[in-house]
C-alpha positions as CSV (number, residue, x, y, z in Angstrom):
1,M,108.6,88.5,144.9
2,A,108.5,90.1,141.5
3,S,107.8,93.8,141.3
4,D,104.8,95.2,139.4
5,A,107.1,96.2,136.6
6,E,108.7,92.7,136.5
7,Q,105.2,91.2,136.3
8,I,104.4,93.3,133.3
9,R,107.7,92.3,131.7
10,D,107.1,88.6,132.5
11,R,103.6,88.8,131.0
12,F,105.1,90.2,127.8
13,L,107.9,87.6,127.6
14,A,105.4,84.8,128.2
15,E,103.1,86.2,125.4
16,R,106.2,86.5,123.1
17,N,107.1,82.9,123.8
18,Y,103.5,81.7,123.0
19,I,103.5,83.7,119.8
20,Q,106.9,82.2,118.9
21,Q,105.5,78.7,119.5
22,Y,102.5,79.5,117.4
23,V,104.7,80.8,114.5
24,D,107.0,77.8,114.7
25,F,104.1,75.3,114.7
26,V,102.3,76.9,111.8
27,F,105.5,77.4,109.8
28,N,106.5,73.7,110.3
29,A,103.0,72.6,109.4
30,S,103.2,74.6,106.2
31,D,106.0,72.4,104.8
32,I,105.1,71.0,101.4
33,P,106.1,67.4,100.9
34,D,107.8,66.9,97.6
35,H,106.0,63.5,97.1
36,V,102.7,65.4,96.9
37,I,104.0,67.4,93.9
38,R,105.2,64.2,92.3
39,D,101.8,62.5,92.7
40,I,100.1,65.5,91.2
41,N,102.6,65.5,88.3
42,Q,101.8,61.9,87.5
43,T,98.1,62.8,87.1
44,L,98.9,65.8,85.0
45,Q,101.4,63.9,82.9
46,S,98.8,61.1,82.2
47,H,96.6,63.8,80.6
48,G,99.3,65.5,78.7
49,L,99.1,68.6,80.9
50,A,101.8,70.9,82.0
51,E,103.5,69.7,85.2
52,L,104.3,71.6,88.4
53,P,108.0,72.5,89.0
54,D,109.8,69.6,90.6
55,R,112.7,70.4,92.9
56,P,116.2,68.9,92.4
57,G,117.5,66.3,94.8
58,D,119.7,68.7,96.7
59,R,116.7,70.8,97.7
60,L,114.4,68.0,99.0
61,E,115.6,68.3,102.6
62,F,114.9,72.0,102.8
63,Y,111.7,74.1,103.2
64,Y,110.5,75.7,100.0
65,S,112.2,79.1,99.4
66,A,110.1,82.2,98.6
67,A,111.2,81.9,94.9
68,E,110.1,78.2,94.8
69,L,106.8,79.0,96.4
70,E,106.2,81.8,93.9
71,S,107.0,79.4,91.0
72,L,104.7,76.7,92.4
73,I,101.8,79.1,92.8
74,S,102.4,80.5,89.3
75,A,102.4,77.0,87.8
76,M,99.2,76.0,89.6
77,T,97.5,79.1,88.4
78,A,98.6,78.5,84.8
79,V,97.5,74.9,84.6
80,R,94.2,75.1,86.6
81,P,92.0,76.1,83.5
82,A,93.4,73.2,81.5
83,I,92.6,70.7,84.3
84,Q,89.1,72.1,84.6
85,E,88.6,71.8,80.8
86,T,89.9,68.3,80.7
87,A,87.7,67.1,83.5
88,A,84.7,68.7,81.9
89,L,85.5,66.9,78.6
90,L,85.9,63.6,80.3
91,K,82.5,64.0,82.1
92,R,80.8,64.7,78.8
93,E,82.4,61.7,77.1
94,A,82.1,59.2,80.0
95,P,79.6,56.3,79.6
96,I,76.4,57.1,81.3
97,S,74.3,53.9,80.7
98,Q,73.2,51.9,83.7
99,Q,75.0,48.8,84.6
100,R,73.2,45.6,83.5
101,E,72.1,43.3,86.3
102,F,72.5,39.5,86.2
103,D,70.1,37.8,88.5
104,D,71.8,34.4,88.4
105,P,74.4,34.3,91.3
106,H,76.9,32.5,89.1
107,E,76.6,35.0,86.3
108,A,76.8,37.9,88.8
109,Q,80.0,36.4,90.2
110,L,81.5,36.0,86.7
111,L,80.7,39.7,85.9
112,S,82.6,40.8,89.0
113,E,85.6,38.6,88.1
114,W,85.7,39.9,84.5
115,E,85.3,43.5,85.6
116,G,88.5,43.1,87.6
117,W,90.2,41.5,84.7
118,M,89.1,44.2,82.3
119,I,90.3,47.0,84.6
120,Q,93.8,45.4,84.7
121,H,94.0,44.8,80.9
122,L,92.2,47.8,79.3
123,P,94.3,50.9,78.6
124,D,93.5,53.9,80.8
125,I,92.1,55.7,77.7
126,P,90.7,52.8,75.6
127,A,89.7,53.5,72.0
128,P,86.5,51.8,70.7
129,N,88.6,49.2,68.8
130,D,90.6,48.4,72.0
131,V,87.3,47.5,73.8
132,A,86.1,45.3,70.9
133,E,89.4,43.5,70.5
134,I,89.8,42.8,74.2
135,V,86.2,41.5,74.5
136,N,86.8,39.1,71.6
137,Y,90.1,38.0,73.1
138,A,88.6,37.4,76.5
139,F,85.7,35.5,75.0
140,T,88.0,33.3,73.0
141,Q,90.1,32.5,76.1
142,A,86.9,31.7,78.1
143,E,85.5,29.5,75.4
144,Q,88.6,27.3,75.5
145,Q,87.8,26.2,79.1
146,T,86.3,22.8,79.1
147,D,84.3,23.2,82.3
148,M,82.1,26.1,81.1
149,E,78.5,25.8,82.5
150,I,77.1,28.9,80.8
151,L,75.7,29.6,77.3
152,P,78.3,31.3,75.0
153,E,75.8,34.1,74.2
154,T,75.4,34.8,77.9
155,L,79.2,34.7,78.5
156,R,79.8,37.2,75.7
157,E,77.2,39.5,77.2
158,I,78.9,39.2,80.6
159,I,82.3,40.0,79.2
160,A,81.0,42.9,77.1
161,E,79.3,44.3,80.1
162,A,82.4,43.9,82.2
163,A,84.4,45.9,79.6
164,H,81.7,48.6,79.6
165,V,81.9,48.9,83.4
166,A,85.7,49.0,83.3
167,V,85.7,51.8,80.8
168,R,83.3,53.8,83.0
169,I,85.4,53.1,86.1
170,K,88.6,54.2,84.4
171,A,86.9,57.4,83.1
172,E,85.5,58.1,86.6
173,S,88.9,57.5,88.1
174,R,90.6,59.9,85.7
175,I,88.0,62.6,86.5
176,A,88.4,62.0,90.2
177,G,92.2,62.2,89.8
178,L,91.9,65.7,88.2
179,E,89.4,66.8,90.8
180,V,91.7,65.6,93.6
181,A,94.5,67.6,91.9
182,L,92.4,70.7,91.9
183,E,91.6,70.2,95.6
184,R,95.2,69.8,96.4
185,F,95.9,73.0,94.5
186,E,93.7,74.8,97.0
187,T,95.5,73.3,100.0
188,L,98.9,73.9,98.5
189,S,98.0,77.5,97.7
190,L,96.9,78.1,101.2
191,V,100.0,76.4,102.7
192,A,102.3,78.3,100.3
193,H,100.8,81.6,101.2
194,V,101.3,80.8,104.9
195,A,105.1,80.5,104.3
196,M,105.5,83.2,101.6
197,P,106.9,86.5,103.1
198,S,104.9,88.5,100.6
199,A,101.5,87.0,101.4
200,E,99.0,88.6,103.7
201,I,98.5,85.4,105.7
202,N,102.2,84.8,106.0
203,I,102.6,83.4,109.5
204,M,105.7,85.6,110.2
205,R,103.5,88.7,109.4
206,Q,100.7,87.5,111.6
207,G,103.1,86.7,114.5
208,F,104.7,90.1,114.1
209,I,101.4,92.0,114.4
210,L,100.6,89.9,117.5
211,L,104.0,90.6,119.0
212,M,103.8,94.3,118.4
213,T,100.3,94.4,120.0
214,A,101.8,92.8,123.1
215,F,104.7,95.2,123.0
216,D,102.4,98.2,122.7
217,A,100.4,97.0,125.8
218,A,103.6,96.4,127.8
219,I,105.1,99.8,127.1
220,F,101.9,101.6,128.0
221,D,101.5,99.6,131.2
222,L,105.1,100.2,132.2
223,T,104.8,103.9,131.5
224,R,101.6,104.1,133.5
225,L,103.4,102.4,136.4
226,A,106.4,104.7,136.1
227,L,104.2,107.8,136.2
228,K,102.4,106.5,139.3
229,K,105.8,105.9,141.0
230,K,107.5,109.1,139.8
231,F,104.5,111.4,139.2
232,S,106.0,114.7,140.3
233,E,109.3,114.0,138.5
234,L,107.9,112.9,135.2
235,I,104.5,114.5,134.7
236,G,105.9,117.9,133.7
237,Q,107.6,116.2,130.7
238,F,104.3,114.8,129.6
239,G,102.1,117.8,129.9
240,K,104.1,121.0,129.9
241,N,101.2,123.0,128.4
242,E,98.3,121.2,130.0
243,K,95.9,123.2,132.2
244,L,93.5,121.9,134.8
245,S,91.0,124.2,136.5
246,L,90.7,124.3,140.3
247,E,87.1,123.3,139.9
248,K,88.1,120.2,138.1
249,I,90.8,119.4,140.7
250,G,88.3,119.8,143.5
251,S,86.0,117.2,141.9
252,F,88.4,114.4,142.8
253,G,88.1,112.9,146.2
254,T,91.8,112.1,146.7
255,L,95.1,113.1,145.2
256,D,95.6,109.5,143.9
257,S,92.3,109.9,141.9
258,L,93.6,113.2,140.5
259,R,96.9,111.6,139.7
260,D,95.4,108.6,137.9
261,Y,93.0,110.9,135.9
262,I,96.0,113.0,134.7
263,I,98.0,109.9,133.8
264,E,95.2,108.3,131.8
265,G,94.6,111.5,130.0
266,Q,98.2,111.8,129.0
267,L,98.5,108.2,127.9
268,K,95.3,108.3,125.8
269,A,96.7,111.2,123.9
270,R,99.7,109.3,122.7
271,Y,100.8,106.3,120.6
272,V,103.5,103.9,121.5
273,K,105.9,105.7,119.2
274,D,105.4,108.9,121.3
275,L,106.0,107.0,124.6
276,L,109.3,105.5,123.2
277,F,110.5,109.0,122.4
278,L,109.6,110.2,125.9
279,L,111.4,107.2,127.4
280,K,114.4,108.0,125.4
281,S,114.3,111.6,126.6
282,F,114.2,110.3,130.2
283,G,117.5,108.5,129.5
284,V,116.1,105.0,129.1
285,K,118.3,102.9,126.9
286,C,115.4,101.4,124.9
287,V,117.9,99.5,122.6
288,D,120.7,97.3,124.0
289,P,123.9,99.5,123.4
290,T,126.0,96.3,123.0
291,K,124.0,95.4,119.8
292,S,124.4,96.8,116.3
293,E,120.9,98.2,116.2
294,N,119.9,101.7,117.4
295,F,116.8,103.6,118.5
296,G,115.7,104.1,114.8
297,D,115.5,100.3,114.4
298,L,113.0,100.2,117.3
299,I,110.9,103.0,115.9
300,E,110.9,101.3,112.5
301,L,109.2,98.2,114.1
302,V,106.3,100.4,115.1
303,L,106.1,102.1,111.7
304,R,106.2,98.7,110.0
305,R,103.5,97.4,112.3
306,N,101.3,100.4,111.4
307,V,101.8,99.9,107.7
308,H,100.9,96.3,107.9
309,V,97.8,96.9,109.9
310,H,96.6,99.9,107.9
311,N,98.0,99.4,104.4
312,R,98.6,95.6,104.0
313,G,102.3,96.1,104.4
314,V,102.8,98.5,101.5
315,V,105.0,101.4,102.3
316,D,103.2,104.8,102.3
317,E,104.1,108.4,103.1
318,R,103.3,107.9,106.8
319,Y,106.0,105.3,107.0
320,L,108.5,107.7,105.5
321,E,107.6,110.9,107.3
322,K,109.9,112.5,109.9
323,D,108.8,112.9,113.5
324,E,107.9,116.5,114.3
325,K,110.7,116.8,116.9
326,E,113.2,114.7,115.1
327,T,115.5,115.5,112.2
328,E,115.9,111.9,111.0
329,R,113.7,109.5,109.2
330,F,113.4,105.9,110.5
331,N,113.4,104.1,107.1
332,V,116.4,102.2,108.2
333,H,115.8,99.5,105.6
334,I,115.6,102.0,102.7
335,L,112.2,101.1,101.5
336,A,110.3,103.1,98.8
337,I,106.7,104.1,98.5
338,G,104.7,101.2,97.1
339,E,107.3,98.6,98.1
340,L,106.3,95.8,100.4
341,A,107.7,95.9,103.9
342,V,108.4,92.1,104.1
343,I,108.2,90.2,107.4
344,D,110.4,87.2,106.9
345,E,112.1,85.0,109.4
346,G,115.1,87.3,109.9
347,Y,112.9,90.4,110.5
348,W,110.7,88.4,112.9
349,E,113.7,87.4,114.9
350,L,114.9,91.1,114.9
351,A,111.5,92.3,116.1
352,S,111.4,89.7,118.9
353,R,114.8,90.7,120.1
354,L,114.4,94.5,119.9
355,S,111.0,94.5,121.6
356,S,112.2,92.2,124.4
357,D,115.3,94.3,125.0
358,C,113.2,97.4,125.2
359,V,110.7,95.9,127.7
360,E,113.6,94.7,129.8
361,A,115.2,98.2,129.8
362,V,112.0,100.0,130.6
363,T,111.3,97.5,133.4
364,A,114.7,98.2,135.0
365,W,114.2,101.9,134.7
366,V,110.8,101.8,136.4
367,D,112.2,99.8,139.3
368,Q,115.2,102.2,139.9
């Protein structure tokens, strides 16, 4: 049967695994298909608008890099006003008259057939002369049929109306294409920001904050358990200058209640960073000594979590300050004030490993 400490450890590891699955799922779902970019570029090209950056063939099998995402977002931002202006112009110029109705079933059927023909043969952006010429051409071809059972005047009206409808449909299609492109821009921008290390909604950043929240809870719970098991041995290290009146002591019904009160008071007065320093002073190897990282890397995780929660990931003076009892800074990645403390895939993996190793080490110490 697992000990209480092992149960806390297992809870943290399970939470870490769930967060990893969540991060992997969202990251994979944020992949941008290159054919979507090509489809958008076809629409932009047809209007003479600037196209989005298209990736070379040797990059098509890979996820978008941070630089490629930055370039894509920049291009979308630059061309968006031109798309909006072009769509507005098309709406102003699009035919607005109502479609003429033909009551005779045969005439209505002819109109439908000629509409399809006109859509196929008219240019996407027909000039007035184009429409007049193709109407004349179509009427001439229809007149040559020997089985015509409709007056020539009515046939010309049907063909002219079919051309009018086709022009309107093509204009509406072009407007819709631009509006779809703008809608895709919104989706692509969101997806790109999910994968961009510098973005606030970057999934690695969100996962890191969740992971450190679970780590914080595990360290506090393990420390609480250690204090309960080794109260007389450890409490002096927590509260060397603390005082408790006899009257206050007498208000507790049992020694266990007094112990728990003291423990909770000590824990509430500390952050996880403080507990890690205390654990280190107790001889706990919070970082795997066989790995290349050291205790400073572990503390940096906490500092980076704080700067992401409180300052959107931008390095501030609190990130760089020394601990009161320490002589070293924990800026192990040499970041400057104002610089973004990026959470990318590599850092996420480092945080997952360091936090897991620490919880494992503290668990083993508690159960000694």
